[in-house]
KOLGUMAR-122022 format. One record per residue (C-alpha): residue number from 1; x, y, z. Coordinates in Angstrom, 3 decimals. Each point is the difference from the previous one (the first is absolute). Example, Ala and Ser with C-alpha at 12.3 -4.5 7.8 and 13.67 -1.06 7.14 Angstrom:
<nodes>
{num:1 | c1:12.300 | c2:-4.500 | c3:7.800}
{num:2 | c1:1.370 | c2:3.440 | c3:-0.660}
</nodes>
This chain:
<nodes>
{num:1 | c1:-41.350 | c2:1.808 | c3:-34.062}
{num:2 | c1:-1.074 | c2:2.115 | c3:2.938}
{num:3 | c1:2.135 | c2:2.984 | c3:1.015}
{num:4 | c1:-0.014 | c2:1.372 | c3:3.520}
{num:5 | c1:-1.540 | c2:3.383 | c3:0.543}
{num:6 | c1:2.281 | c2:3.006 | c3:-0.011}
{num:7 | c1:-0.579 | c2:0.594 | c3:3.715}
{num:8 | c1:1.560 | c2:-3.406 | c3:0.691}
{num:9 | c1:3.017 | c2:0.580 | c3:-2.236}
{num:10 | c1:1.212 | c2:3.243 | c3:1.584}
{num:11 | c1:0.847 | c2:-1.480 | c3:3.420}
{num:12 | c1:1.614 | c2:-2.978 | c3:-1.723}
{num:13 | c1:2.176 | c2:2.235 | c3:-2.177}
{num:14 | c1:1.006 | c2:2.098 | c3:3.001}
{num:15 | c1:0.857 | c2:-3.137 | c3:1.954}
{num:16 | c1:2.063 | c2:-1.372 | c3:-2.893}
{num:17 | c1:1.901 | c2:3.257 | c3:-0.448}
{num:18 | c1:1.020 | c2:0.286 | c3:3.668}
{num:19 | c1:3.417 | c2:-1.369 | c3:0.926}
{num:20 | c1:-0.074 | c2:-3.179 | c3:1.981}
{num:21 | c1:0.201 | c2:0.528 | c3:3.739}
{num:22 | c1:3.095 | c2:-1.518 | c3:1.539}
{num:23 | c1:-0.594 | c2:-3.248 | c3:1.806}
{num:24 | c1:-0.151 | c2:0.254 | c3:3.766}
{num:25 | c1:3.520 | c2:-1.179 | c3:0.705}
{num:26 | c1:-0.157 | c2:-0.301 | c3:3.781}
{num:27 | c1:2.792 | c2:-2.584 | c3:-0.098}
{num:28 | c1:2.680 | c2:2.383 | c3:-1.230}
{num:29 | c1:3.361 | c2:-1.316 | c3:-0.922}
{num:30 | c1:2.449 | c2:0.547 | c3:2.837}
{num:31 | c1:2.391 | c2:1.859 | c3:-2.353}
{num:32 | c1:-2.687 | c2:2.583 | c3:-0.716}
{num:33 | c1:-1.347 | c2:0.294 | c3:3.525}
{num:34 | c1:2.490 | c2:2.376 | c3:1.596}
{num:35 | c1:1.740 | c2:1.857 | c3:-2.809}
{num:36 | c1:0.208 | c2:3.289 | c3:1.907}
{num:37 | c1:1.444 | c2:-1.516 | c3:3.169}
{num:38 | c1:3.614 | c2:0.884 | c3:0.874}
{num:39 | c1:2.292 | c2:-3.043 | c3:0.054}
{num:40 | c1:2.713 | c2:-0.361 | c3:2.650}
{num:41 | c1:3.056 | c2:-2.244 | c3:0.187}
{num:42 | c1:0.609 | c2:-2.201 | c3:3.031}
{num:43 | c1:2.126 | c2:1.494 | c3:2.758}
{num:44 | c1:0.393 | c2:3.511 | c3:1.412}
{num:45 | c1:-3.164 | c2:-0.087 | c3:2.088}
{num:46 | c1:-1.967 | c2:-2.193 | c3:-2.405}
{num:47 | c1:-0.889 | c2:-3.483 | c3:1.201}
{num:48 | c1:-0.122 | c2:-2.702 | c3:-2.688}
{num:49 | c1:-3.262 | c2:-1.690 | c3:-0.978}
{num:50 | c1:-0.591 | c2:-3.550 | c3:1.259}
{num:51 | c1:-1.658 | c2:-2.844 | c3:-1.866}
{num:52 | c1:-3.231 | c2:-1.085 | c3:1.694}
{num:53 | c1:-1.404 | c2:-2.195 | c3:-2.797}
{num:54 | c1:2.189 | c2:-1.840 | c3:-2.473}
{num:55 | c1:-1.141 | c2:-1.874 | c3:-3.112}
{num:56 | c1:2.332 | c2:-2.619 | c3:-1.448}
{num:57 | c1:0.770 | c2:0.191 | c3:-3.727}
{num:58 | c1:-1.721 | c2:-2.648 | c3:-2.107}
{num:59 | c1:2.118 | c2:-3.055 | c3:-0.592}
{num:60 | c1:1.100 | c2:-0.377 | c3:-3.563}
{num:61 | c1:-0.282 | c2:-3.365 | c3:-1.665}
{num:62 | c1:3.640 | c2:-0.607 | c3:-0.832}
{num:63 | c1:0.018 | c2:-3.733 | c3:-0.498}
{num:64 | c1:3.279 | c2:-1.474 | c3:1.190}
{num:65 | c1:1.690 | c2:3.376 | c3:0.420}
{num:66 | c1:0.396 | c2:1.606 | c3:3.402}
{num:67 | c1:0.669 | c2:3.659 | c3:0.558}
{num:68 | c1:1.517 | c2:1.417 | c3:3.124}
{num:69 | c1:1.005 | c2:3.569 | c3:0.672}
{num:70 | c1:-1.520 | c2:3.332 | c3:0.859}
{num:71 | c1:-1.741 | c2:2.875 | c3:-1.692}
{num:72 | c1:0.572 | c2:3.520 | c3:1.327}
{num:73 | c1:-3.035 | c2:2.242 | c3:-0.331}
{num:74 | c1:-0.222 | c2:3.775 | c3:0.369}
{num:75 | c1:-3.328 | c2:1.496 | c3:1.030}
{num:76 | c1:-1.676 | c2:2.889 | c3:1.730}
{num:77 | c1:-2.312 | c2:-0.852 | c3:2.895}
{num:78 | c1:-2.760 | c2:2.604 | c3:0.175}
{num:79 | c1:-1.255 | c2:1.534 | c3:3.237}
{num:80 | c1:-2.902 | c2:-2.468 | c3:-0.170}
{num:81 | c1:2.343 | c2:-3.000 | c3:-0.139}
{num:82 | c1:-0.472 | c2:-0.835 | c3:-3.679}
{num:83 | c1:2.975 | c2:-0.784 | c3:-2.265}
{num:84 | c1:0.453 | c2:2.377 | c3:-2.928}
{num:85 | c1:2.605 | c2:0.471 | c3:-2.728}
{num:86 | c1:1.117 | c2:-3.641 | c3:0.243}
{num:87 | c1:2.995 | c2:-0.812 | c3:-2.193}
{num:88 | c1:2.772 | c2:-2.579 | c3:-0.180}
{num:89 | c1:3.519 | c2:1.108 | c3:0.943}
{num:90 | c1:1.627 | c2:-3.423 | c3:-0.272}
{num:91 | c1:-1.910 | c2:-2.797 | c3:-1.679}
{num:92 | c1:0.405 | c2:-3.661 | c3:-0.850}
{num:93 | c1:-2.201 | c2:-0.905 | c3:-2.943}
{num:94 | c1:-2.725 | c2:2.037 | c3:-1.715}
{num:95 | c1:-2.795 | c2:-2.381 | c3:1.031}
{num:96 | c1:1.241 | c2:-0.100 | c3:3.596}
{num:97 | c1:0.383 | c2:3.790 | c3:0.078}
{num:98 | c1:-3.573 | c2:0.494 | c3:-1.222}
{num:99 | c1:-1.295 | c2:-2.452 | c3:2.628}
{num:100 | c1:1.868 | c2:1.936 | c3:2.689}
{num:101 | c1:-1.415 | c2:3.342 | c3:-1.168}
{num:102 | c1:-3.538 | c2:-1.425 | c3:0.007}
{num:103 | c1:0.483 | c2:-1.409 | c3:3.502}
{num:104 | c1:1.604 | c2:3.120 | c3:1.502}
{num:105 | c1:-2.857 | c2:2.156 | c3:-1.317}
{num:106 | c1:-2.288 | c2:-2.084 | c3:2.231}
{num:107 | c1:2.107 | c2:0.489 | c3:3.134}
{num:108 | c1:-1.206 | c2:2.278 | c3:2.768}
{num:109 | c1:2.233 | c2:2.036 | c3:2.265}
{num:110 | c1:-0.061 | c2:1.927 | c3:3.226}
{num:111 | c1:1.031 | c2:3.356 | c3:-1.482}
{num:112 | c1:3.187 | c2:1.788 | c3:0.911}
{num:113 | c1:-0.279 | c2:2.995 | c3:2.300}
{num:114 | c1:1.549 | c2:3.404 | c3:0.298}
{num:115 | c1:-0.708 | c2:2.141 | c3:3.052}
{num:116 | c1:-2.637 | c2:-2.544 | c3:1.063}
{num:117 | c1:-1.999 | c2:0.273 | c3:-3.248}
{num:118 | c1:-0.292 | c2:-2.619 | c3:-2.725}
{num:119 | c1:1.915 | c2:0.987 | c3:-3.131}
{num:120 | c1:0.950 | c2:-1.573 | c3:-3.329}
{num:121 | c1:3.439 | c2:-1.625 | c3:0.204}
{num:122 | c1:2.283 | c2:-1.291 | c3:-2.772}
{num:123 | c1:1.427 | c2:-3.401 | c3:0.892}
{num:124 | c1:1.360 | c2:-3.243 | c3:-1.414}
{num:125 | c1:-0.925 | c2:-3.584 | c3:0.792}
{num:126 | c1:1.717 | c2:-3.301 | c3:-0.801}
{num:127 | c1:-2.140 | c2:-2.917 | c3:-1.140}
{num:128 | c1:1.932 | c2:-3.256 | c3:0.313}
{num:129 | c1:-0.791 | c2:-3.182 | c3:-1.895}
{num:130 | c1:0.916 | c2:-3.600 | c3:0.577}
{num:131 | c1:-1.175 | c2:-2.714 | c3:-2.368}
{num:132 | c1:-2.293 | c2:2.178 | c3:-2.061}
</nodes>
């Protein structure tokens, strides 16, 4: 058995003892993107955000069953137009609710404004279903 020379082992041991560098996470999660941003409620000089790109929830394979109704979702739209803090206020079924959350996280918004500047705004949206 051949052992490496000591001069080769020292850099290897140093490299192994260093903590792993965090991965370059350029695609941050929207919930973590703007944690320090103040959040406003609609009204009183704050214009609401507007949906500019909507993704439909995935259709669930329900066999002969048909679901109709709506899911009410609460979220904060950041000043960059990304949905954050998405949660269900009024749901239908756990699988449907999870599909709605996944879809709403992909939506894009024109951000709300206060005094002409884009700000984070707390809002609710209704997602209606027919024959899901």
